[in-house]
PyMOL Python script that loads the backbone (N, CA, C, O; Angstrom):
from pymol import cmd

cmd.read_pdbstr("""\
ATOM      1  N   UNK A   1       0.823  -1.178   0.000  1.00  0.00           N
ATOM      2  CA  UNK A   1       0.000   0.000   0.000  1.00  0.00           C
ATOM      3  C   UNK A   1       0.864   1.236   0.000  1.00  0.00           C
ATOM      4  O   UNK A   1       1.961   1.307   0.554  1.00  0.00           O
ATOM      5  N   UNK A   2       0.290   2.169  -0.649  1.00  0.00           N
ATOM      6  CA  UNK A   2       1.029   3.431  -0.719  1.00  0.00           C
ATOM      7  C   UNK A   2       0.837   4.185   0.580  1.00  0.00           C
ATOM      8  O   UNK A   2      -0.257   4.245   1.142  1.00  0.00           O
ATOM      9  N   UNK A   3       1.881   4.730   1.012  1.00  0.00           N
ATOM     10  CA  UNK A   3       1.795   5.500   2.249  1.00  0.00           C
ATOM     11  C   UNK A   3       1.256   6.896   1.931  1.00  0.00           C
ATOM     12  O   UNK A   3       1.632   7.519   0.939  1.00  0.00           O
ATOM     13  N   UNK A   4       0.372   7.360   2.798  1.00  0.00           N
ATOM     14  CA  UNK A   4      -0.166   8.710   2.639  1.00  0.00           C
ATOM     15  C   UNK A   4       0.807   9.705   3.226  1.00  0.00           C
ATOM     16  O   UNK A   4       1.293   9.557   4.347  1.00  0.00           O
ATOM     17  N   UNK A   5       1.066  10.688   2.459  1.00  0.00           N
ATOM     18  CA  UNK A   5       1.938  11.749   2.967  1.00  0.00           C
ATOM     19  C   UNK A   5       1.058  12.894   3.448  1.00  0.00           C
ATOM     20  O   UNK A   5       0.155  13.351   2.746  1.00  0.00           O
ATOM     21  N   UNK A   6       1.335  13.321   4.604  1.00  0.00           N
ATOM     22  CA  UNK A   6       0.593  14.462   5.127  1.00  0.00           C
ATOM     23  C   UNK A   6       1.232  15.734   4.608  1.00  0.00           C
ATOM     24  O   UNK A   6       2.447  15.920   4.669  1.00  0.00           O
ATOM     25  N   UNK A   7       0.384  16.592   4.100  1.00  0.00           N
ATOM     26  CA  UNK A   7       0.885  17.874   3.619  1.00  0.00           C
ATOM     27  C   UNK A   7       1.008  18.828   4.788  1.00  0.00           C
ATOM     28  O   UNK A   7       0.110  18.948   5.622  1.00  0.00           O
ATOM     29  N   UNK A   8       2.117  19.486   4.824  1.00  0.00           N
ATOM     30  CA  UNK A   8       2.294  20.490   5.862  1.00  0.00           C
ATOM     31  C   UNK A   8       1.728  21.803   5.347  1.00  0.00           C
ATOM     32  O   UNK A   8       2.117  22.293   4.286  1.00  0.00           O
ATOM     33  N   UNK A   9       0.826  22.350   6.097  1.00  0.00           N
ATOM     34  CA  UNK A   9       0.272  23.643   5.704  1.00  0.00           C
ATOM     35  C   UNK A   9       1.280  24.729   6.042  1.00  0.00           C
ATOM     36  O   UNK A   9       1.889  24.715   7.112  1.00  0.00           O
ATOM     37  N   UNK A  10       1.449  25.655   5.133  1.00  0.00           N
ATOM     38  CA  UNK A  10       2.406  26.728   5.407  1.00  0.00           C
ATOM     39  C   UNK A  10       1.892  27.645   6.514  1.00  0.00           C
ATOM     40  O   UNK A  10       0.693  27.902   6.623  1.00  0.00           O
ATOM     41  N   UNK A  11       2.777  28.107   7.289  1.00  0.00           N
ATOM     42  CA  UNK A  11       2.442  29.039   8.352  1.00  0.00           C
ATOM     43  C   UNK A  11       2.480  30.455   7.781  1.00  0.00           C
ATOM     44  O   UNK A  11       3.532  30.949   7.376  1.00  0.00           O
ATOM     45  N   UNK A  12       1.340  31.083   7.757  1.00  0.00           N
ATOM     46  CA  UNK A  12       1.263  32.456   7.260  1.00  0.00           C
ATOM     47  C   UNK A  12       0.935  33.384   8.418  1.00  0.00           C
ATOM     48  O   UNK A  12       0.043  33.122   9.225  1.00  0.00           O
ATOM     49  N   UNK A  13       1.659  34.437   8.468  1.00  0.00           N
ATOM     50  CA  UNK A  13       1.366  35.459   9.470  1.00  0.00           C
ATOM     51  C   UNK A  13       1.171  36.780   8.745  1.00  0.00           C
ATOM     52  O   UNK A  13       2.086  37.315   8.119  1.00  0.00           O
ATOM     53  N   UNK A  14      -0.014  37.270   8.847  1.00  0.00           N
ATOM     54  CA  UNK A  14      -0.327  38.551   8.222  1.00  0.00           C
ATOM     55  C   UNK A  14      -0.487  39.601   9.290  1.00  0.00           C
ATOM     56  O   UNK A  14      -1.076  39.364  10.345  1.00  0.00           O
ATOM     57  N   UNK A  15       0.037  40.741   9.001  1.00  0.00           N
ATOM     58  CA  UNK A  15      -0.145  41.862   9.920  1.00  0.00           C
ATOM     59  C   UNK A  15      -1.165  42.805   9.295  1.00  0.00           C
ATOM     60  O   UNK A  15      -0.920  43.400   8.245  1.00  0.00           O
ATOM     61  N   UNK A  16      -2.298  42.931   9.948  1.00  0.00           N
ATOM     62  CA  UNK A  16      -3.371  43.800   9.471  1.00  0.00           C
ATOM     63  C   UNK A  16      -3.480  44.965  10.442  1.00  0.00           C
ATOM     64  O   UNK A  16      -3.646  44.787  11.649  1.00  0.00           O
ATOM     65  N   UNK A  17      -3.385  46.151   9.884  1.00  0.00           N
ATOM     66  CA  UNK A  17      -3.420  47.338  10.745  1.00  0.00           C
ATOM     67  C   UNK A  17      -4.812  47.519  11.342  1.00  0.00           C
ATOM     68  O   UNK A  17      -5.800  46.996  10.827  1.00  0.00           O
ATOM     69  N   UNK A  18      -4.865  48.254  12.412  1.00  0.00           N
ATOM     70  CA  UNK A  18      -6.124  48.532  13.085  1.00  0.00           C
ATOM     71  C   UNK A  18      -7.072  49.294  12.160  1.00  0.00           C
ATOM     72  O   UNK A  18      -8.279  49.054  12.165  1.00  0.00           O
ATOM     73  N   UNK A  19      -6.518  50.211  11.367  1.00  0.00           N
ATOM     74  CA  UNK A  19      -7.337  50.976  10.422  1.00  0.00           C
ATOM     75  C   UNK A  19      -7.962  50.058   9.386  1.00  0.00           C
ATOM     76  O   UNK A  19      -9.144  50.195   9.071  1.00  0.00           O
ATOM     77  N   UNK A  20      -7.185  49.127   8.854  1.00  0.00           N
ATOM     78  CA  UNK A  20      -7.708  48.191   7.859  1.00  0.00           C
ATOM     79  C   UNK A  20      -8.794  47.307   8.469  1.00  0.00           C
ATOM     80  O   UNK A  20      -9.794  47.006   7.816  1.00  0.00           O
ATOM     81  N   UNK A  21      -8.599  46.894   9.710  1.00  0.00           N
ATOM     82  CA  UNK A  21      -9.615  46.079  10.372  1.00  0.00           C
ATOM     83  C   UNK A  21     -10.903  46.877  10.559  1.00  0.00           C
ATOM     84  O   UNK A  21     -11.999  46.362  10.336  1.00  0.00           O
ATOM     85  N   UNK A  22     -10.763  48.116  10.963  1.00  0.00           N
ATOM     86  CA  UNK A  22     -11.934  48.965  11.175  1.00  0.00           C
ATOM     87  C   UNK A  22     -12.679  49.211   9.864  1.00  0.00           C
ATOM     88  O   UNK A  22     -13.908  49.153   9.817  1.00  0.00           O
ATOM     89  N   UNK A  23     -11.919  49.486   8.796  1.00  0.00           N
ATOM     90  CA  UNK A  23     -12.550  49.745   7.504  1.00  0.00           C
ATOM     91  C   UNK A  23     -13.261  48.506   6.975  1.00  0.00           C
ATOM     92  O   UNK A  23     -14.266  48.618   6.274  1.00  0.00           O
ATOM     93  N   UNK A  24     -12.754  47.347   7.302  1.00  0.00           N
ATOM     94  CA  UNK A  24     -13.407  46.128   6.824  1.00  0.00           C
ATOM     95  C   UNK A  24     -14.739  45.891   7.525  1.00  0.00           C
ATOM     96  O   UNK A  24     -15.585  45.157   7.014  1.00  0.00           O
ATOM     97  N   UNK A  25     -14.933  46.506   8.689  1.00  0.00           N
ATOM     98  CA  UNK A  25     -16.185  46.343   9.423  1.00  0.00           C
ATOM     99  C   UNK A  25     -17.244  47.347   8.990  1.00  0.00           C
ATOM    100  O   UNK A  25     -18.426  47.148   9.270  1.00  0.00           O
ATOM    101  N   UNK A  26     -16.846  48.417   8.316  1.00  0.00           N
ATOM    102  CA  UNK A  26     -17.789  49.432   7.884  1.00  0.00           C
ATOM    103  C   UNK A  26     -18.511  48.924   6.642  1.00  0.00           C
ATOM    104  O   UNK A  26     -17.874  48.643   5.627  1.00  0.00           O
ATOM    105  N   UNK A  27     -19.836  48.805   6.714  1.00  0.00           N
ATOM    106  CA  UNK A  27     -20.558  48.289   5.543  1.00  0.00           C
ATOM    107  C   UNK A  27     -20.546  49.298   4.401  1.00  0.00           C
ATOM    108  O   UNK A  27     -20.650  50.505   4.618  1.00  0.00           O
ATOM    109  N   UNK A  28     -20.419  48.791   3.206  1.00  0.00           N
ATOM    110  CA  UNK A  28     -20.475  49.650   2.036  1.00  0.00           C
ATOM    111  C   UNK A  28     -21.928  49.903   1.686  1.00  0.00           C
ATOM    112  O   UNK A  28     -22.786  49.046   1.895  1.00  0.00           O
ATOM    113  N   UNK A  29     -22.197  51.079   1.155  1.00  0.00           N
ATOM    114  CA  UNK A  29     -23.568  51.422   0.780  1.00  0.00           C
ATOM    115  C   UNK A  29     -23.965  50.656  -0.470  1.00  0.00           C
ATOM    116  O   UNK A  29     -23.251  50.654  -1.473  1.00  0.00           O
ATOM    117  N   UNK A  30     -25.090  50.023  -0.391  1.00  0.00           N
ATOM    118  CA  UNK A  30     -25.588  49.259  -1.529  1.00  0.00           C
ATOM    119  C   UNK A  30     -26.516  50.141  -2.354  1.00  0.00           C
ATOM    120  O   UNK A  30     -26.852  51.253  -1.946  1.00  0.00           O
ATOM    121  N   UNK A  31     -26.924  49.649  -3.497  1.00  0.00           N
ATOM    122  CA  UNK A  31     -27.856  50.385  -4.351  1.00  0.00           C
ATOM    123  C   UNK A  31     -29.179  50.592  -3.622  1.00  0.00           C
ATOM    124  O   UNK A  31     -29.800  51.648  -3.742  1.00  0.00           O
ATOM    125  N   UNK A  32     -29.606  49.594  -2.873  1.00  0.00           N
ATOM    126  CA  UNK A  32     -30.861  49.715  -2.126  1.00  0.00           C
ATOM    127  C   UNK A  32     -30.748  50.798  -1.053  1.00  0.00           C
ATOM    128  O   UNK A  32     -31.694  51.552  -0.824  1.00  0.00           O
ATOM    129  N   UNK A  33     -29.596  50.872  -0.400  1.00  0.00           N
ATOM    130  CA  UNK A  33     -29.401  51.899   0.616  1.00  0.00           C
ATOM    131  C   UNK A  33     -29.398  53.284  -0.022  1.00  0.00           C
ATOM    132  O   UNK A  33     -29.921  54.234   0.560  1.00  0.00           O
ATOM    133  N   UNK A  34     -28.814  53.406  -1.210  1.00  0.00           N
ATOM    134  CA  UNK A  34     -28.818  54.692  -1.914  1.00  0.00           C
ATOM    135  C   UNK A  34     -30.239  55.096  -2.283  1.00  0.00           C
ATOM    136  O   UNK A  34     -30.609  56.261  -2.134  1.00  0.00           O
ATOM    137  N   UNK A  35     -31.039  54.147  -2.763  1.00  0.00           N
ATOM    138  CA  UNK A  35     -32.428  54.454  -3.106  1.00  0.00           C
ATOM    139  C   UNK A  35     -33.209  54.860  -1.870  1.00  0.00           C
ATOM    140  O   UNK A  35     -34.011  55.793  -1.915  1.00  0.00           O
ATOM    141  N   UNK A  36     -32.978  54.165  -0.771  1.00  0.00           N
ATOM    142  CA  UNK A  36     -33.668  54.497   0.470  1.00  0.00           C
ATOM    143  C   UNK A  36     -33.296  55.902   0.929  1.00  0.00           C
ATOM    144  O   UNK A  36     -34.154  56.650   1.398  1.00  0.00           O
ATOM    145  N   UNK A  37     -32.026  56.264   0.797  1.00  0.00           N
ATOM    146  CA  UNK A  37     -31.594  57.609   1.176  1.00  0.00           C
ATOM    147  C   UNK A  37     -32.272  58.657   0.297  1.00  0.00           C
ATOM    148  O   UNK A  37     -32.659  59.718   0.788  1.00  0.00           O
ATOM    149  N   UNK A  38     -32.421  58.369  -0.996  1.00  0.00           N
ATOM    150  CA  UNK A  38     -33.122  59.295  -1.889  1.00  0.00           C
ATOM    151  C   UNK A  38     -34.586  59.443  -1.484  1.00  0.00           C
ATOM    152  O   UNK A  38     -35.127  60.548  -1.477  1.00  0.00           O
ATOM    153  N   UNK A  39     -35.218  58.329  -1.150  1.00  0.00           N
ATOM    154  CA  UNK A  39     -36.627  58.376  -0.745  1.00  0.00           C
ATOM    155  C   UNK A  39     -36.783  59.226   0.506  1.00  0.00           C
ATOM    156  O   UNK A  39     -37.696  60.048   0.588  1.00  0.00           O
ATOM    157  N   UNK A  40     -35.914  59.037   1.463  1.00  0.00           N
ATOM    158  CA  UNK A  40     -35.978  59.814   2.710  1.00  0.00           C
ATOM    159  C   UNK A  40     -35.771  61.293   2.410  1.00  0.00           C
ATOM    160  O   UNK A  40     -36.449  62.146   2.982  1.00  0.00           O
ATOM    161  N   UNK A  41     -34.837  61.596   1.515  1.00  0.00           N
ATOM    162  CA  UNK A  41     -34.595  62.988   1.137  1.00  0.00           C
ATOM    163  C   UNK A  41     -35.793  63.615   0.457  1.00  0.00           C
ATOM    164  O   UNK A  41     -36.146  64.757   0.748  1.00  0.00           O
ATOM    165  N   UNK A  42     -36.429  62.873  -0.455  1.00  0.00           N
ATOM    166  CA  UNK A  42     -37.607  63.397  -1.136  1.00  0.00           C
ATOM    167  C   UNK A  42     -38.770  63.595  -0.172  1.00  0.00           C
ATOM    168  O   UNK A  42     -39.541  64.544  -0.312  1.00  0.00           O
ATOM    169  N   UNK A  43     -38.898  62.706   0.801  1.00  0.00           N
ATOM    170  CA  UNK A  43     -39.958  62.871   1.795  1.00  0.00           C
ATOM    171  C   UNK A  43     -39.721  64.132   2.630  1.00  0.00           C
ATOM    172  O   UNK A  43     -40.664  64.857   2.948  1.00  0.00           O
ATOM    173  N   UNK A  44     -38.471  64.387   2.979  1.00  0.00           N
ATOM    174  CA  UNK A  44     -38.152  65.601   3.739  1.00  0.00           C
ATOM    175  C   UNK A  44     -38.451  66.841   2.898  1.00  0.00           C
ATOM    176  O   UNK A  44     -38.978  67.828   3.411  1.00  0.00           O
ATOM    177  N   UNK A  45     -38.112  66.792   1.597  1.00  0.00           N
ATOM    178  CA  UNK A  45     -38.402  67.927   0.717  1.00  0.00           C
ATOM    179  C   UNK A  45     -39.912  68.143   0.595  1.00  0.00           C
ATOM    180  O   UNK A  45     -40.371  69.283   0.533  1.00  0.00           O
ATOM    181  N   UNK A  46     -40.678  67.063   0.562  1.00  0.00           N
ATOM    182  CA  UNK A  46     -42.137  67.183   0.470  1.00  0.00           C
ATOM    183  C   UNK A  46     -42.704  67.890   1.692  1.00  0.00           C
ATOM    184  O   UNK A  46     -43.618  68.705   1.572  1.00  0.00           O
ATOM    185  N   UNK A  47     -42.172  67.585   2.854  1.00  0.00           N
ATOM    186  CA  UNK A  47     -42.637  68.251   4.081  1.00  0.00           C
ATOM    187  C   UNK A  47     -42.306  69.740   4.049  1.00  0.00           C
ATOM    188  O   UNK A  47     -43.117  70.572   4.455  1.00  0.00           O
ATOM    189  N   UNK A  48     -41.112  70.068   3.565  1.00  0.00           N
ATOM    190  CA  UNK A  48     -40.719  71.478   3.471  1.00  0.00           C
ATOM    191  C   UNK A  48     -41.623  72.197   2.473  1.00  0.00           C
ATOM    192  O   UNK A  48     -42.093  73.301   2.751  1.00  0.00           O
ATOM    193  N   UNK A  49     -41.872  71.583   1.314  1.00  0.00           N
ATOM    194  CA  UNK A  49     -42.748  72.194   0.312  1.00  0.00           C
ATOM    195  C   UNK A  49     -44.158  72.383   0.841  1.00  0.00           C
ATOM    196  O   UNK A  49     -44.796  73.398   0.561  1.00  0.00           O
ATOM    197  N   UNK A  50     -44.650  71.418   1.603  1.00  0.00           N
ATOM    198  CA  UNK A  50     -45.987  71.545   2.185  1.00  0.00           C
ATOM    199  C   UNK A  50     -46.060  72.743   3.124  1.00  0.00           C
ATOM    200  O   UNK A  50     -47.023  73.510   3.094  1.00  0.00           O
ATOM    201  N   UNK A  51     -45.030  72.896   3.961  1.00  0.00           N
ATOM    202  CA  UNK A  51     -45.003  74.026   4.887  1.00  0.00           C
ATOM    203  C   UNK A  51     -44.919  75.352   4.141  1.00  0.00           C
ATOM    204  O   UNK A  51     -45.569  76.324   4.526  1.00  0.00           O
ATOM    205  N   UNK A  52     -44.122  75.396   3.076  1.00  0.00           N
ATOM    206  CA  UNK A  52     -44.018  76.629   2.287  1.00  0.00           C
ATOM    207  C   UNK A  52     -45.351  76.964   1.622  1.00  0.00           C
ATOM    208  O   UNK A  52     -45.786  78.116   1.629  1.00  0.00           O
ATOM    209  N   UNK A  53     -45.991  75.954   1.053  1.00  0.00           N
ATOM    210  CA  UNK A  53     -47.283  76.183   0.403  1.00  0.00           C
ATOM    211  C   UNK A  53     -48.311  76.663   1.419  1.00  0.00           C
ATOM    212  O   UNK A  53     -49.103  77.560   1.129  1.00  0.00           O
ATOM    213  N   UNK A  54     -48.301  76.079   2.590  1.00  0.00           N
ATOM    214  CA  UNK A  54     -49.238  76.484   3.644  1.00  0.00           C
ATOM    215  C   UNK A  54     -48.982  77.934   4.063  1.00  0.00           C
ATOM    216  O   UNK A  54     -49.926  78.668   4.355  1.00  0.00           O
ATOM    217  N   UNK A  55     -47.724  78.347   4.095  1.00  0.00           N
ATOM    218  CA  UNK A  55     -47.394  79.709   4.508  1.00  0.00           C
ATOM    219  C   UNK A  55     -47.740  80.734   3.426  1.00  0.00           C
ATOM    220  O   UNK A  55     -48.183  81.838   3.744  1.00  0.00           O
ATOM    221  N   UNK A  56     -47.540  80.378   2.138  1.00  0.00           N
ATOM    222  CA  UNK A  56     -47.707  81.361   1.076  1.00  0.00           C
ATOM    223  C   UNK A  56     -49.060  81.322   0.379  1.00  0.00           C
ATOM    224  O   UNK A  56     -49.380  82.256  -0.357  1.00  0.00           O
ATOM    225  N   UNK A  57     -49.854  80.307   0.573  1.00  0.00           N
ATOM    226  CA  UNK A  57     -51.154  80.229  -0.099  1.00  0.00           C
ATOM    227  C   UNK A  57     -52.055  81.407   0.244  1.00  0.00           C
ATOM    228  O   UNK A  57     -52.669  81.969  -0.663  1.00  0.00           O
ATOM    229  N   UNK A  58     -52.164  81.811   1.509  1.00  0.00           N
ATOM    230  CA  UNK A  58     -53.004  82.983   1.799  1.00  0.00           C
ATOM    231  C   UNK A  58     -52.511  84.247   1.079  1.00  0.00           C
ATOM    232  O   UNK A  58     -53.316  85.059   0.623  1.00  0.00           O
ATOM    233  N   UNK A  59     -51.209  84.405   0.982  1.00  0.00           N
ATOM    234  CA  UNK A  59     -50.657  85.574   0.279  1.00  0.00           C
ATOM    235  C   UNK A  59     -51.013  85.525  -1.202  1.00  0.00           C
ATOM    236  O   UNK A  59     -51.372  86.545  -1.792  1.00  0.00           O
ATOM    237  N   UNK A  60     -50.915  84.350  -1.800  1.00  0.00           N
ATOM    238  CA  UNK A  60     -51.247  84.204  -3.219  1.00  0.00           C
ATOM    239  C   UNK A  60     -52.734  84.436  -3.458  1.00  0.00           C
ATOM    240  O   UNK A  60     -53.118  85.048  -4.454  1.00  0.00           O
ATOM    241  N   UNK A  61     -53.561  83.953  -2.554  1.00  0.00           N
ATOM    242  CA  UNK A  61     -54.996  84.169  -2.697  1.00  0.00           C
ATOM    243  C   UNK A  61     -55.339  85.648  -2.576  1.00  0.00           C
ATOM    244  O   UNK A  61     -56.165  86.160  -3.331  1.00  0.00           O
ATOM    245  N   UNK A  62     -54.714  86.324  -1.641  1.00  0.00           N
ATOM    246  CA  UNK A  62     -54.929  87.771  -1.486  1.00  0.00           C
ATOM    247  C   UNK A  62     -54.451  88.512  -2.724  1.00  0.00           C
ATOM    248  O   UNK A  62     -55.118  89.438  -3.186  1.00  0.00           O
ATOM    249  N   UNK A  63     -53.320  88.125  -3.260  1.00  0.00           N
ATOM    250  CA  UNK A  63     -52.808  88.762  -4.478  1.00  0.00           C
ATOM    251  C   UNK A  63     -53.767  88.528  -5.643  1.00  0.00           C
ATOM    252  O   UNK A  63     -53.990  89.438  -6.441  1.00  0.00           O
ATOM    253  N   UNK A  64     -54.331  87.347  -5.755  1.00  0.00           N
ATOM    254  CA  UNK A  64     -55.281  87.044  -6.827  1.00  0.00           C
ATOM    255  C   UNK A  64     -56.547  87.887  -6.686  1.00  0.00           C
ATOM    256  O   UNK A  64     -57.069  88.391  -7.680  1.00  0.00           O
ATOM    257  N   UNK A  65     -57.041  88.043  -5.462  1.00  0.00           N
ATOM    258  CA  UNK A  65     -58.224  88.875  -5.230  1.00  0.00           C
ATOM    259  C   UNK A  65     -57.965  90.321  -5.633  1.00  0.00           C
ATOM    260  O   UNK A  65     -58.794  90.953  -6.288  1.00  0.00           O
ATOM    261  N   UNK A  66     -56.812  90.834  -5.235  1.00  0.00           N
ATOM    262  CA  UNK A  66     -56.481  92.225  -5.570  1.00  0.00           C
ATOM    263  C   UNK A  66     -56.305  92.417  -7.067  1.00  0.00           C
ATOM    264  O   UNK A  66     -56.730  93.433  -7.618  1.00  0.00           O
ATOM    265  N   UNK A  67     -55.679  91.444  -7.731  1.00  0.00           N
ATOM    266  CA  UNK A  67     -55.487  91.535  -9.170  1.00  0.00           C
ATOM    267  C   UNK A  67     -56.828  91.503  -9.904  1.00  0.00           C
ATOM    268  O   UNK A  67     -57.039  92.243 -10.864  1.00  0.00           O
ATOM    269  N   UNK A  68     -57.726  90.640  -9.442  1.00  0.00           N
ATOM    270  CA  UNK A  68     -59.057  90.579 -10.046  1.00  0.00           C
ATOM    271  C   UNK A  68     -59.797  91.899  -9.847  1.00  0.00           C
ATOM    272  O   UNK A  68     -60.449  92.392 -10.767  1.00  0.00           O
ATOM    273  N   UNK A  69     -59.698  92.464  -8.661  1.00  0.00           N
ATOM    274  CA  UNK A  69     -60.349  93.750  -8.377  1.00  0.00           C
ATOM    275  C   UNK A  69     -59.751  94.853  -9.247  1.00  0.00           C
ATOM    276  O   UNK A  69     -60.478  95.697  -9.772  1.00  0.00           O
ATOM    277  N   UNK A  70     -58.444  94.846  -9.395  1.00  0.00           N
ATOM    278  CA  UNK A  70     -57.782  95.848 -10.238  1.00  0.00           C
ATOM    279  C   UNK A  70     -58.243  95.732 -11.684  1.00  0.00           C
ATOM    280  O   UNK A  70     -58.510  96.743 -12.333  1.00  0.00           O
ATOM    281  N   UNK A  71     -58.338  94.509 -12.190  1.00  0.00           N
ATOM    282  CA  UNK A  71     -58.775  94.300 -13.573  1.00  0.00           C
ATOM    283  C   UNK A  71     -60.211  94.779 -13.775  1.00  0.00           C
ATOM    284  O   UNK A  71     -60.540  95.338 -14.821  1.00  0.00           O
ATOM    285  N   UNK A  72     -61.055  94.563 -12.789  1.00  0.00           N
ATOM    286  CA  UNK A  72     -62.443  95.021 -12.898  1.00  0.00           C
ATOM    287  C   UNK A  72     -62.518  96.539 -12.943  1.00  0.00           C
ATOM    288  O   UNK A  72     -63.313  97.095 -13.701  1.00  0.00           O
ATOM    289  N   UNK A  73     -61.711  97.206 -12.153  1.00  0.00           N
ATOM    290  CA  UNK A  73     -61.734  98.678 -12.167  1.00  0.00           C
ATOM    291  C   UNK A  73     -61.148  99.215 -13.464  1.00  0.00           C
ATOM    292  O   UNK A  73     -61.556 100.280 -13.927  1.00  0.00           O
ATOM    293  N   UNK A  74     -60.202  98.502 -14.057  1.00  0.00           N
ATOM    294  CA  UNK A  74     -59.606  98.939 -15.318  1.00  0.00           C
ATOM    295  C   UNK A  74     -60.618  98.819 -16.464  1.00  0.00           C
ATOM    296  O   UNK A  74     -60.654  99.664 -17.358  1.00  0.00           O
ATOM    297  N   UNK A  75     -61.432  97.771 -16.430  1.00  0.00           N
ATOM    298  CA  UNK A  75     -62.414  97.560 -17.479  1.00  0.00           C
ATOM    299  C   UNK A  75     -63.474  98.665 -17.415  1.00  0.00           C
ATOM    300  O   UNK A  75     -63.926  99.137 -18.458  1.00  0.00           O
ATOM    301  N   UNK A  76     -63.874  99.083 -16.219  1.00  0.00           N
ATOM    302  CA  UNK A  76     -64.895 100.119 -16.033  1.00  0.00           C
ATOM    303  C   UNK A  76     -64.387 101.467 -16.506  1.00  0.00           C
ATOM    304  O   UNK A  76     -65.169 102.278 -17.001  1.00  0.00           O
ATOM    305  N   UNK A  77     -63.135 101.715 -16.370  1.00  0.00           N
ATOM    306  CA  UNK A  77     -62.588 103.048 -16.711  1.00  0.00           C
ATOM    307  C   UNK A  77     -62.291 103.085 -18.150  1.00  0.00           C
ATOM    308  O   UNK A  77     -61.824 104.104 -18.658  1.00  0.00           O
TER     309      UNK A  77
END
""", "prot")
cmd.dss("prot")
cmd.show_as("cartoon", "prot")
cmd.util.cbc("prot")
cmd.orient("prot")
């Protein structure tokens, strides 16, 4: 019978810096995470736009009333 030879595994010693170890633990942003960030950003913009519209709508309505009144007086004259 043939004798089995055991292979000796090479001894490897790697020195990994603390920074490299830390960076390997930080998850990379995936496409799904980027899309989620965009969705959150758009939702925040929607809230800001809603507040702006709520603040300026009365001013726009007042301006429209005054413009209509001005046009009516111009037609009469």
